[in-house]
N, C-alpha and C positions, 0 to 999 in steps of 0.2 A: 504494500500500500504506500502511496506517495504522501507521506506525512507532511512534507514541506508544502505541497499544493493544498492539502486539507487545512493547514494553518493559514495559508494565504486566503482561502475562501472564508475561513472563520473571521479573519481580521478585515475583510473587505467592507467598505462603507456601503456597498450595494447589497449586503446581506439583509434579507427581510427582517424588519423589527416588529415587535408586538405593540399593538395600539394600547392606549391607556386602559380601556375597558378590559382587554384581555389580560393585562398585567394584574389588574385588581381582581379579576375573576380567578386567576391562578393563585393569587395570594389568599383569597378566601378558601380556595380548594385545599390549601395546606392547613387551614385553621379548623380544628375539630369542633370548636364552639360557634362557628359562623351560623347565623340564623336566617330564616326565610326573609325577614324584613330587610336585612342588609343586602342580600343578593337581589331582592326585588327592587330596592331603591337604586342599586348600581345599574341595573339594566334599564329601568324606567327613565333614568336620566339621559338615556340615548334613545330618542323617539324612533329613529330608523331601525335600530337594533331590536327594540321592543316589538315593532311592527312585524319584522321578519320572523321573530320567534313565535309570535302569536299566530301568524299565518301558517307557519310550519306545523305547530302542534294542533291546529284546527284542520289540517289537510287530511285527506283520506289515507295518507301514508301512516298516520298515527291511529286513525280509526276510533277516536274518542266518542263516547256516546252523546256528550253534550259539548256545545261550544264553550271555549275558554275566553273570557273577556279581559283578564288582567294577568300580569306576570305573577302576581302572588297566587292567583288561582292555578296557573300553570305549574307553579312550584308545588302546590298541594297535590295536584293530579299526577304529575310526572315524577316529582321528587327533585330535591335540590341539585343532586349530581347531574341529572339529565339536562336540566335547564342551564346550569353552569356550562356544561359541555357545548350545548347549542350556542350559548353566548360567545364562548371562546371560538367556536368554529366560524360563526358569522363575522366576528371581528377580525379574525385571521384572514379570511378570504378577501376582505376588503383591501388588505395590504398586498395581497398576492396577485390581484388581477393585473393584466398587462396594461402597459401605458400606450397612449396613442402613438402610432408610428412604429410600434414594435413589430418586427417582421416574424417573430417566433410564432410557431403554430400552437397558439394557446387553446384552440378548440379541441385539437387532438389530445392535449394534456388534460384539460378539464373534463372532456368526455369520458376518458378512462377513470378519472378520479371520482366523478359523480356515480358512474355505474358501479364502481368498486365500493363506494360508501353505501349505496343502497343494498348491494349484495351483502356487505358485512352486517348491516342492521337486520336484514331479513334472515340471514343465516343464524345470527345470534338469537333471534326470536324463535326460530325453529328448534334450536338447541336449548332453549329455555335459559339462556345466559342473561343475567340481570343487566350487565353493562353494555346495553345495546347502543346507547349514544356514544360511549367511548369508542366502541368498535367503528361506528360510523365516522367519527372524527379522525380516528387513526388511519382509516382507509382513505379519507379525503386528503390527508396530509402526507401519506406515505411516500408519494413521489415528489415532495417539495424540493428534494435535492436536484431534480431536473431544472426547476426554475432558478435555483441558486447557481448552478453551473452555467445556465444560459446567461444570467445577468453578469456573472463575473468573467466567464471565458468567451462569451460572445460567439462570433462566427465559427470558431474552431469547434465548439460544442454543437452549435446548431446544425452544422453539416453532418455530424454523426447522428443527430436526432432525426434528420430527414432521411438519411441513409437507412436507418433502422425500420422506417415505414411502420411505426406503431408496434413493432416487435420488441418488447421490453428485454427479453433475454438477449436478443441481438444487440440492443443498445448497451446493455451491461458489458457484453463481450467487446464491442468496439471501444468503449470508454476505458476498460481495463488495459486494452492494447495501446491506446493512444496516451492515456494519462496515468495509468496504474492506479486508477481511482474510479469509483462508480457512484451513481446518484443515491444508491441505497445507503452507502457509508455517509454521504453528505447529509442525507435526511436524518440519519441517526445523530450526526454531529449537531444539526440545527435543533433537534428535539432536546438535546442536552443543553445547548446554548440557551434555549428558551426556558429551561428548567421545567419542562413538562413533566407531570407525574409519571412514574413507571408504567402505569396502566395504559398510557398513551405512547410514551417514549420507546418502550421495548417492542411492541408490535410494529411501530414505524421503522425502527432500526433493523428489524428482522423480516421485513415483508417479502424479501426474496430468498432468504435462507434462515428458516426457523431453527433456533438452537437454544430455546429457553429452558433453563433448569428449574425455575421457580414453578412449582405445581399450580400455584394460584394464578399465574400469568400465562401458563402454557396454552390453555384453551383459547384465550384472546389472541395470542400470537398465531395459533393455527387458523383461527377464523379469519384474521386479517390476511394471512398468506393465501388462503383459498379464495377469499373475496376478491383479492387483487387479480387472481387468475380468471375469476368470473367476469370482472370488468374487461379483461383483455378479449374475451369472446365477443363482446359487443363493440369494442373500440379498436381491436387489433386488426391486422391485415391477413391473418391466417387462422380463421375460426375452426377449420377442421382439426388442425394440430392442437389448438388451444382447448377445444372441447374434450378431446381425448385425454389431454393432460390433466385438466381440472376435474374431470370425472373420476380419474384414478385417485387424485389427491383428496377430493371430497369424500370418497369412500373410505380411504385409509385414515384421514385425520378427523373427519366429522361423522363417520359411520353413516353416510347418506347412501341409500340404495339408488340404483339408476333412475327409477320412477320418481323418487323424492328429489333427486338432483334436477331432473327435467322440470318438475313442478316449481322448484326454487327459481330456476332460470326464467321460466315463464313469468313468475311474479316480478322478477328484477326488470324484465323488459317492459312490463305493464306499469310499473311504479316510477321508473326513472324520469320520464318526461315531466311529471308533476314536480318531483323533487328538484330537477334542474331549473324549472321555472322559479321555484321558491328561492333558490340560491342565485338566480339571475345569471345562469350559466347557459351558454349556447352549445348544445351537443349535436346540432345538425339533425339529420334524419334519424328517427327512432324506430329501428326495425324490431319486429317481434322475434322472440327466440325461435319460433317455428320457422320463420323465414331464414334465419341464420343457420338453423339446423338443416333445412332443405338445401341451402347453398353449400354447406359443409359436406353433406352426403354426396351432392353432385361433384364437388371437388374431389372427394375420395374416389368416386367412380372414375373421374378423369385421370387422377393420379394412378389408379390401378391400371387403366388402359395404357397410360404413358409408360408405366413401369414394365408392362408386358412388351410394349414396343421397344423399350430400351433393352430389355432382355434379348429380344430378337435381334436388335441392332448389334448388341454385344456378341451374340452368337455368330452373326454374319461377319463381324469384324474379326472374331477369333478364327473363323473359318478362313478368312482372307489372310490373316497372319500365318495360320498353319500352312496355307497353300504357298504363301510367299517363302516360308521357311523350307518348303520341300520342292519347289519348282525352280528350274533353271531360268533365270531372268531373260536370257537371250533367245533360247529356242522354244520355251514353253513346255518342254517335257520335264520329267522329274529330274532332280539333281542327284548327285552321287550319294548323299546321305540317305535320301529316300530310297534310292535303288538298293543300297546295302540292307536297309531295314526290311524292305519288301522281299528281297531275295531270301533273307534269313527266314522270314515267315513262311514263304512258299516252299523252301527247301525242307523245313521241319515238317510241314504238312505232307509233302510228297514222300518223305522218308518214313513217316509214321504210317501213312495209309498205303504205301507202295503204289503211288500214282505217278504218272509221267510228268516231267517238267523239263522244258527246253530253255536254253539261254543262248541268245544271239549277241555276238560282239561284232561291231561294224566300225571300220576305219575309212574315212574319206581318202581316196587315192590322191597322192601328190597335193595335199592341201597347202603345204608350204609354198608350192609353186603358184597356187591361186593367189595367196597373199602377196607374194613377191611381184606377180605380173599385174594384178588388178587392184591391189591395195587391200588393207585390212577391213575396210567397210564392205568391200565385195565379198571377202571371206565370211564376214558376219551374215551377209545376206544369204550365202550358201547354207550356212548352219541353220538359219531360220527356216528356209524352205525344206531342209531335211527334217527339222523338227515337226513341221506340219505333216510331212509324209509319214513319219513314224507314228504320230498320233492316230492317223487314219488306219494304220496297219494293225493296231492292237484292239482287242476286245476290252470290255470293262473289268474283266478278271485278270488282265495282263498289265504290264507296265513298260512304257518306253522311257528311257532315261539318257541323259548326257553323262557319260562316264568321265570325260575330261577332254579338253581341247576339241579335236575333231573325232573323238571316239564316242560311240553311242552303244547302248545295250537295250535288248528287249528280253523281258522275262515272260515266258508263255506258259501259263498254267494248263494242266491237263493236255499237254502237247508232247508227243514222243519225238524222237530224233528225226525220223523221216518226215513227219509233218512239219517240224521246225525247219528242215532243209528246204522243203517246198516253199514255205513262207519266206524264207531268206532269199531264195532265188527270184521269187516274184518281186520282192522288195528291191533286189539288186537291179532287175530290169526296169522297175519304175524309176529308180534314181538315174539310171543311164538315159532314160527317155525324158526326164524332166528338163524343160527348157528354162534355164536361168540366165537372165541378162542383168548387167549392171552398167549404168552409164552408156547404155546403147550397145554394149559389147556382150556377145553370148559367152557363157562360161560353161564349158563341158565338164561334167562331173560323173565319176564312177565311184564305186565303193567295194571294198573287200570285206567279206562277212564270214565269221567263224561260228559254228554251231556245236553246242554240247548239250547232252541230255541225260536224265537219269534212267529213262525207259523202264521204270518200275524196279530195276535191279539196283541193289545197294553198292554201286560201283564207287560212289563218292561218299565219304563220311562227313563232309562239311561243305557249306556253301562256297567257301573259299577255294576248295578243290575244283568245284564246278566252274568258278570264274577262271581259274588257271587253265582249265581244259579249253574253255571257249577262247581264251586269249591265245593259246597255242594254235588253235584252229585258224584264227585270224592271221597269225604269222605264216601259217602254211598257205593261206590264200594269197598273201603278198608274195611269197616265194614262188608261187605258181604263176605269177604274172599280173596279179591284181584283177579287179572287176570280175571276181568269181566267188564261189561259196565252197568252203571246205568244212567237213565234219570231223569231230573228234570221235574216233572209234578205238576202244581199248584193245590191246592185243589179248588173245585168249589166255595166255599164261599169266597176264597181269591182272585179270579180273578180280582176283581175290585180294589184291593189294589195298589196304585201308589207310596206310600212313601218308601216301602221297599219290597224286593223280597219275593214272597210266599215261603212256605216251600216245601221241596222235598219229593216225594214219590218214593220208589224204584220199 
C-alpha cells in the first residue's frame, strides 16, 4: 500500500469535510445520555434537513402506518439512532455532491451508491438486523474514496474510472496497479478521519474485503459487502457476472436461498427510484430486476455461443498449427518428422498383423543441374509440382513426404512389393511427362525410384531397416541409368537375417 499517497490524500484541502450538523450529530452519537429533545432541536434548526428527513420517513420505503409530522415524532417512531443516522447521511451528501463544471461521472457513482444503500437496508430488514439505517448509510458512503481520489488526483484517476466502465473490481485492480492504493482503503481512511463510529467505519473500510473479527460487527460488514454487490447488478456494466457472484455471496454470508435473493433484488429495483428522489440523486433509467435478469441470461447464452465458437476456432487453429508442424512448407507434402512418425506407426501395425507395407524412395534426377542452369527459384518450382503429383498419387491411408532436398518418400499401407512397383512406375512416367516451365523455359524432369516392402514376411525388424532397403533400391536405380524403378529383393539365404537389412537385387 502506498502510505505516502494515502497521507497526501488525508492532508489535502480538497478532502470532504463534515458540515456542522453532522459534527454535532456525531458528537451526540458518542454521548450515552443524549436525549430526544437535543437531537430534535439540532435537526429542526436546519429546515432543509428536517424536511428531507420527514419526507424520507413518510415515504413508502419506511412503510409507517401513520404520517410523521415532526422530528420529535420521528424520533419516537424510528428511534434516536435511526434519525441521527439519517441526519448524518443527508448532511454528508450535501458536501459530497459534484460542483458545476465537474466532468467526473457523478451519476454512475451515485447510482451504485443509492442502489447499494437500498439493498443494504432491505437486506438488513430481511435478516431482522436492528441497525438498518446504519447499514444504509455505510453503503451510501462506502465508495466515498472514489470521490476523494477524483478530487485530489484528478484526470489520472478519472481515466481509470472511465476505463473500468462501472466494474468496481476492475477499478480496484487498475488503481492498485497505477497507485498501489484503492478507493476502499481511502474510504476507510476518511471514515477514520471523520471519527465515524465503528458500526459505520468498519463496514465502509471492508466493503470489498470483509475480514471483521468482532462478532457484533461481522453481520453488518457482511450485509454491506453483499449490498454493494447488489448495487453493482443495477449500476454495473456486466450484470451476468455480477448476479452470479452476488448470488453465491448472499447464500454463503446471509443464508439467502435463490428465490429469496431474487425477491430481494426485485424489491431493490422497485424501491430505489423513490429513495433516489428523496436524496435528490439522478440515477438515470431505473430498470427492473427482471429486465436485468433477462438481459443477463441473454448475455450468458451469447457468451456460451461465443465460447463454443472460440473452442472451435481454437481447435481449427490447433489443427493448423499441427499441420504446419508436420507439412513441408515448400511442397505441401508431409515433412520428414511426420514421415518418421507415420512410418513407425504403419510398420508396427504391419509387423503385428502380418500385413503388407510398401515404401517408395524417389530422387529427382540431376536436380543440381536444374538449379545451376535455371536458378534456385526454378528448382523450387520443380519441387512444388512434384509435391502436387505425389499428393495425387496416394490414398488417405498413405503418406507422401519430402525426405530432404530433392528426395521424396511414399508410405503405402496394405500394399505389397509388386503393387508398390507398379505405382512407382506409373509415378515415374507421370513425372517424365509433366511439362514444367519457368521463365518461359521448359524444364525436363525425371526421377529414380526405389521400392521396398514387407510382403507380410518379417524380413525387417525395424522401420529403419525398411528405409535403408528403399534407399539402397534408389541407389540401384541411379546406377542403372536413372529414370527407372528398382526393387529391393532379399537374397534367399539372407531372409532370416534380423540384425541388418538384406542386400538389394535389381
